[in-house]
C-alpha positions as CSV (number, residue, x, y, z in Angstrom):
1,M,0.0,0.0,0.0
2,I,1.3,3.4,-0.9
3,E,2.4,5.5,2.1
4,P,0.1,8.5,2.9
5,F,3.1,10.8,2.8
6,I,3.8,10.0,-0.8
7,L,0.3,10.9,-1.9
8,A,0.4,14.0,0.3
9,K,3.7,15.0,-1.3
10,I,2.4,14.6,-4.8
11,L,-0.9,16.5,-4.1
12,T,1.0,19.2,-2.1
13,L,3.4,19.9,-5.0
14,T,0.5,19.9,-7.5
15,T,-1.2,22.6,-5.3
16,I,1.9,24.6,-4.8
17,S,2.5,24.6,-8.6
18,F,-1.0,25.8,-9.3
19,V,-0.8,28.6,-6.8
20,I,2.6,29.9,-7.9
21,A,1.8,29.7,-11.6
22,F,-1.6,31.4,-10.9
23,L,0.0,34.2,-8.9
24,W,2.7,35.2,-11.4
25,T,0.5,34.9,-14.5
26,P,-0.6,38.6,-14.4
27,L,3.1,39.6,-14.4
28,L,3.7,37.4,-17.4
29,T,0.7,38.7,-19.3
30,H,1.6,42.3,-18.5
31,Y,4.9,42.0,-20.2
32,L,3.5,39.9,-23.1
33,Y,1.0,42.7,-23.8
34,K,3.4,45.5,-23.1
35,Y,6.0,44.2,-25.6
36,R,3.3,43.2,-28.1
37,M,4.1,39.5,-28.2
38,G,1.0,38.9,-30.3
39,K,0.7,35.9,-32.5
40,T,0.9,36.4,-36.2
41,L,-1.8,34.6,-38.3
42,R,-1.3,33.4,-41.8
43,S,-2.7,35.6,-44.5
44,V,-6.2,35.3,-45.8
45,A,-4.9,34.1,-49.2
46,Q,-2.9,31.3,-47.4
47,A,-5.6,30.2,-45.0
48,P,-9.0,31.7,-45.8
49,I,-11.1,29.4,-43.5
50,F,-8.7,29.7,-40.6
51,N,-8.8,33.5,-40.9
52,R,-12.6,33.5,-40.9
53,L,-12.6,31.4,-37.8
54,H,-9.8,33.0,-35.9
55,G,-9.0,36.4,-37.4
56,K,-10.3,38.1,-34.3
57,K,-7.6,36.4,-32.3
58,A,-4.7,38.1,-34.2
59,G,-2.5,40.0,-31.7
60,T,-3.3,37.8,-28.7
61,P,0.0,37.2,-26.9
62,T,1.7,33.8,-27.4
63,M,4.6,32.3,-25.4
64,G,2.2,31.4,-22.5
65,G,3.9,28.0,-22.2
66,V,6.7,29.8,-20.4
67,L,4.4,29.9,-17.4
68,I,4.4,26.1,-17.3
69,W,8.0,25.0,-17.8
70,L,9.5,27.9,-15.8
71,T,7.2,27.2,-12.9
72,V,8.2,23.6,-12.9
73,L,11.9,24.5,-13.1
74,V,11.7,27.0,-10.3
75,I,9.8,24.6,-8.0
76,A,12.2,21.8,-8.7
77,L,15.3,23.9,-7.9
78,V,13.7,25.6,-4.8
79,F,12.7,22.3,-3.2
80,L,16.1,20.8,-4.1
81,G,17.7,23.6,-2.2
82,L,15.3,23.2,0.7
83,S,16.2,19.5,0.9
84,V,19.8,20.5,1.4
85,L,19.1,23.2,4.0
86,F,16.4,21.2,5.9
87,P,17.1,17.5,5.4
88,G,14.5,15.2,7.0
89,S,11.9,17.9,7.3
90,Y,8.5,17.8,5.6
91,V,9.5,20.7,3.3
92,G,12.9,19.2,2.6
93,N,11.2,15.9,1.7
94,L,9.1,17.6,-1.0
95,S,12.1,17.6,-3.3
96,F,11.5,15.4,-6.4
97,L,14.6,16.1,-8.5
98,T,16.6,12.8,-9.0
99,R,19.0,11.6,-11.6
100,G,17.1,8.4,-12.2
101,Q,13.6,9.7,-12.5
102,T,13.2,13.4,-13.2
103,L,16.5,15.0,-14.3
104,L,16.1,14.0,-17.9
105,P,12.4,15.0,-18.3
106,L,13.0,18.3,-16.6
107,G,16.0,19.0,-18.8
108,A,14.1,18.1,-21.9
109,L,11.1,20.2,-20.7
110,V,13.3,23.3,-20.3
111,A,15.5,22.8,-23.4
112,S,12.6,22.2,-25.8
113,G,10.8,25.1,-24.1
114,L,13.6,27.4,-25.0
115,V,13.6,26.1,-28.6
116,G,9.9,26.7,-28.8
117,L,10.3,30.1,-27.3
118,A,12.7,31.1,-30.1
119,D,10.0,29.9,-32.6
120,D,7.3,31.9,-30.9
121,F,9.6,35.0,-31.0
122,F,10.2,34.5,-34.8
123,N,6.5,34.3,-35.3
124,V,5.9,37.5,-33.4
125,R,8.6,39.4,-35.2
126,K,7.5,37.8,-38.6
127,I,10.8,36.1,-39.1
128,G,11.0,32.9,-41.2
129,K,9.0,31.5,-44.1
130,N,6.0,33.8,-44.8
131,G,6.7,35.5,-41.5
132,G,5.3,32.6,-39.6
133,G,8.3,31.5,-37.6
134,I,9.9,28.0,-38.1
135,D,8.0,26.0,-40.7
136,I,6.8,22.5,-40.0
137,R,9.7,20.7,-41.7
138,H,12.3,22.5,-39.6
139,R,10.2,21.9,-36.5
140,L,10.4,18.2,-37.1
141,I,14.1,18.5,-37.5
142,L,14.3,20.3,-34.1
143,Y,12.1,17.6,-32.5
144,T,14.4,14.9,-33.9
145,L,17.5,16.6,-32.6
146,I,16.0,16.8,-29.1
147,A,14.9,13.2,-29.4
148,I,18.4,12.1,-30.4
149,V,19.8,13.6,-27.2
150,G,17.2,11.8,-25.1
151,A,17.8,8.5,-27.0
152,W,21.5,8.8,-26.4
153,W,20.9,9.4,-22.7
154,F,18.6,6.3,-22.4
155,Y,20.6,3.9,-24.4
156,F,24.2,4.8,-23.5
157,K,23.9,6.4,-20.0
158,L,21.0,4.4,-18.6
159,D,21.8,1.2,-20.6
160,W,18.1,1.0,-21.4
161,D,17.0,-1.1,-24.4
162,M,13.9,-2.8,-23.2
163,L,10.4,-2.3,-24.6
164,H,7.3,-3.4,-22.6
165,V,4.7,-5.0,-24.8
166,P,1.3,-5.0,-23.1
167,F,0.1,-8.4,-22.0
168,L,3.3,-10.1,-23.4
169,G,6.1,-8.8,-21.2
170,V,9.4,-7.0,-21.7
171,V,11.3,-7.5,-25.0
172,N,15.0,-6.6,-25.4
173,I,15.3,-4.7,-28.7
174,G,18.9,-3.7,-28.6
175,W,19.9,-0.7,-30.7
176,W,16.4,-0.6,-32.2
177,Y,15.5,1.3,-29.0
178,V,17.1,4.4,-30.4
179,P,14.9,4.9,-33.5
180,L,11.9,3.8,-31.4
181,F,12.7,6.5,-28.8
182,I,13.1,9.1,-31.6
183,L,9.8,8.1,-33.2
184,V,7.9,8.3,-29.9
185,I,9.3,11.8,-29.0
186,V,8.9,13.3,-32.5
187,G,5.4,11.8,-32.9
188,T,4.2,13.0,-29.5
189,S,5.7,16.5,-30.0
190,F,4.2,16.9,-33.4
191,S,0.8,15.6,-32.2
192,V,0.6,17.9,-29.2
193,N,1.7,20.8,-31.4
194,Q,-1.2,20.1,-33.8
195,T,-3.6,20.0,-30.9
196,D,-2.7,23.5,-29.7
197,G,-5.2,25.4,-31.9
198,L,-8.2,26.3,-29.7
199,D,-8.5,28.1,-26.4
200,G,-7.9,25.5,-23.7
201,L,-7.7,22.5,-26.0
202,A,-4.1,21.5,-25.6
203,G,-3.9,22.5,-22.0
204,G,-7.0,20.4,-21.0
205,T,-6.0,17.3,-22.9
206,L,-2.4,17.5,-21.5
207,V,-3.8,17.6,-17.9
208,S,-5.5,14.3,-18.6
209,A,-2.4,12.7,-20.2
210,F,0.0,13.8,-17.4
211,G,-2.6,12.7,-14.8
212,A,-2.7,9.3,-16.3
213,F,1.1,9.0,-16.3
214,A,1.2,10.2,-12.7
215,V,-1.1,7.3,-11.8
216,I,1.1,4.9,-13.8
217,S,4.2,6.2,-12.1
218,I,2.6,5.6,-8.7
219,L,1.7,2.1,-9.7
220,Q,5.4,1.5,-10.6
221,E,6.6,3.2,-7.4
222,R,8.3,5.9,-9.4
223,Y,7.1,8.5,-6.9
224,E,9.4,11.3,-7.9
225,L,8.3,11.0,-11.5
226,A,4.6,11.1,-10.3
227,A,5.4,14.3,-8.3
228,F,7.0,15.8,-11.5
229,C,3.8,15.0,-13.5
230,G,1.8,16.5,-10.6
231,V,3.8,19.8,-10.7
232,I,3.2,20.0,-14.5
233,M,-0.5,19.4,-14.0
234,G,-0.7,22.2,-11.4
235,A,1.0,24.7,-13.7
236,L,-1.2,23.5,-16.6
237,L,-4.4,24.1,-14.5
238,A,-3.2,27.7,-13.7
239,F,-2.5,28.2,-17.4
240,L,-6.0,26.9,-18.2
241,W,-7.6,29.4,-15.8
242,F,-6.4,32.2,-18.2
243,N,-6.5,30.2,-21.4
244,I,-10.1,29.1,-21.4
245,Y,-12.2,30.8,-24.1
246,P,-11.7,33.7,-24.6
247,A,-8.0,33.1,-24.0
248,R,-5.9,35.8,-22.3
249,F,-2.8,34.3,-24.0
250,F,-1.8,31.3,-26.0
251,M,0.5,28.4,-25.1
252,G,2.6,28.8,-28.2
253,D,5.4,26.4,-29.3
254,T,7.3,27.1,-26.1
255,G,4.5,25.2,-24.3
256,A,3.3,22.7,-26.9
257,M,6.8,21.6,-28.0
258,S,8.2,21.3,-24.4
259,L,5.1,19.4,-23.1
260,G,4.9,17.1,-26.1
261,V,8.6,16.2,-25.7
262,T,8.3,15.7,-22.0
263,L,5.1,13.6,-22.3
264,G,6.9,11.2,-24.7
265,I,9.9,11.0,-22.4
266,V,7.7,10.2,-19.4
267,A,6.1,7.4,-21.4
268,M,9.5,6.0,-22.2
269,L,10.7,6.3,-18.6
270,T,7.6,4.3,-17.4
271,N,8.1,1.8,-20.3
272,S,4.5,2.6,-21.3
273,A,5.1,3.9,-24.8
274,L,2.6,1.4,-26.3
275,F,-0.1,2.7,-24.0
276,L,0.6,6.3,-25.0
277,P,-1.6,6.2,-28.2
278,V,-4.6,5.2,-26.0
279,I,-3.9,7.8,-23.2
280,G,-3.2,10.5,-25.8
281,L,-5.9,9.5,-28.2
282,V,-6.9,13.1,-28.9
283,F,-3.3,13.8,-29.9
284,V,-3.3,10.8,-32.2
285,I,-6.5,11.9,-33.9
286,E,-5.3,15.4,-34.4
287,A,-2.0,14.3,-36.0
288,F,-3.7,11.7,-38.1
289,S,-6.1,14.3,-39.5
290,T,-3.2,16.7,-40.4
291,I,-1.2,13.9,-42.1
292,T,-4.2,12.6,-44.0
293,Q,-5.0,16.1,-45.2
294,M,-1.5,16.7,-46.4
295,I,-1.2,13.3,-48.2
296,S,-4.7,13.7,-49.8
297,K,-3.9,17.2,-51.1
298,K,-0.5,16.3,-52.4
299,F,-1.4,13.0,-54.2
300,F,-5.1,13.4,-55.0
301,G,-5.5,17.1,-55.1
302,R,-8.5,17.2,-52.8
303,K,-9.2,17.8,-49.1
304,V,-10.6,15.2,-46.7
305,F,-11.4,17.8,-44.1
306,K,-12.6,21.4,-44.5
307,I,-9.5,22.4,-42.7
308,A,-7.0,20.4,-40.6
309,P,-6.3,19.6,-37.8
310,I,-9.7,18.1,-37.1
311,H,-10.7,20.6,-34.4
312,H,-10.8,23.3,-37.0
313,H,-12.9,21.1,-39.2
314,F,-15.6,20.9,-36.6
315,E,-15.4,24.7,-36.2
316,A,-15.9,25.0,-39.9
317,M,-19.0,22.9,-39.5
318,N,-20.3,25.7,-37.2
319,W,-19.6,24.1,-33.9
320,P,-18.8,26.8,-31.3
321,E,-15.2,26.8,-30.2
322,P,-16.0,26.0,-26.5
323,K,-18.1,23.0,-27.6
324,V,-15.3,21.5,-29.6
325,V,-12.8,22.0,-26.7
326,M,-15.1,20.5,-24.1
327,R,-16.0,17.5,-26.2
328,F,-12.3,16.8,-26.9
329,W,-11.7,17.2,-23.2
330,V,-14.3,14.5,-22.5
331,V,-12.6,12.2,-25.1
332,S,-9.3,12.8,-23.4
333,W,-10.7,11.9,-19.9
334,V,-12.2,8.7,-21.2
335,A,-9.0,7.8,-23.1
336,A,-6.9,8.4,-20.0
337,A,-9.2,6.3,-17.9
338,L,-9.0,3.5,-20.5
339,G,-5.2,3.7,-20.6
340,I,-4.9,3.4,-16.8
341,A,-7.4,0.4,-16.9
342,L,-5.2,-1.3,-19.5
343,V,-2.1,-0.7,-17.5
344,L,-3.8,-2.3,-14.4
345,L,-4.9,-5.3,-16.5
346,D,-1.4,-5.7,-17.9
347,M,0.0,-5.6,-14.4
348,S,-2.5,-8.2,-13.2
349,V,-1.5,-10.6,-16.0
350,A,2.2,-10.2,-15.1
351,M,1.6,-11.0,-11.4
């Protein structure tokens, strides 16, 4: 049975994260508006349907994802310091930064957040292709470079080359672990990035996903990793408070990229990568709709959806934006619950 202190620690850190992120959001939004860090939309000629649906949002500040990863970083460092100053105390025991469980995902969260921040800045200043920041091809390259670093860490530093296949057990796949790791990280990053298109959509679905992996981490007795997921959830909930329609600011690539990369790494750390498509079902659907649209337009000269990703397709069918978001949230909750249920069934088979 899990110790009450462990649950108290995870819930306390989640609450602290929410409160801290909530309190400094006005300061962040003040500077985003002051320095006019507003998102640049594609031209009407490039994206007529998108501009009809979201033209009124032009100028809304982006870079809101800084709120999430910077809050997580500060909390991790502060409680690490407190654990040194007050060892054995309740406050000192709240530290969750360890080499084996949380150092890599925290480093990836911050590093990819900085890369995404640069992309958001390029978008605001109209730098890059068509003034829209880093294009999708170069984003995929950046995702891949970050994933390569993570794969190197797992394979060469942690000597990790095992893949858990649900209901069958662990399979040693050798060097194939490296391309698998890269595929998972790039795929998750791309999928989360595609989901970030409506007020509250990415934030709400990410809360469900990280919540599911917090539970999985607890089941695996990876309590520091569970606490890390809880801290991300707390910051995400604070972000959602201000991002729910009509959004005060947007997550931007600095949030979507960093959280997508981190979610993929957490899935690999828990050896639950094959459960990720279920837990992150909304992300899979979003990515699939974009890829299907691109292939159909390139090879058949026609669209499958009015506009991709699919959340915009529903908007184009005259669904109000909050309705699309809330229904996608519901799907994400059910998918997260199903993913946890499958993990529990898999564990029962292994016992």
